[in-house]
C-alpha positions, 0 to 999 in steps of 0.5 A: 076644940076649945082654947084649953084643948088646943093649948094641951094639944100643943103641949103634947106635940112640942112642950118637951122640945120647946121647954128644953130650948127655954122661954127666950129662945122659943120666943125668938122662934115665935117672932120669926113666925110673926115675920112669916105671917107678915109676909103672908099678909102682904102676899095675900095668898089664902092657903099660906096666910092660914098656915102662918096664922096657925103657926103663930097660934101654936108658937104663942100657945107653947110660950104660954105653956112654958110660962105656965099661963093658961091662955083660956083663963087669962083671955076669959078674965081679960076679955070675957066682959068685952073691952077691958077699958070701956066694957063695950062689945064692940069697944066704944073707947076713943080710937085715938086712945084705944088699944090692947 
């Protein structure tokens, strides 16, 4: 499944409900899922961790859809040639100044 296919799938499943809730309220749900991912990372249970990564991805993609952002296009534009700052793959930026 491509990034675009996943975004369209999430739209079919959740867009009506999430867009009705609005961008700000949906963002709050996303943040809650990130918190759950944080707890799963601390616990280190593989199955829980995988589920939380999937949930965070789904909420991120639904936010992008509500905001009318094509994640496949913007990710390719920003990271398709490597690090957006130095162009390297892997990144060759000074670690003390690097960050996305």
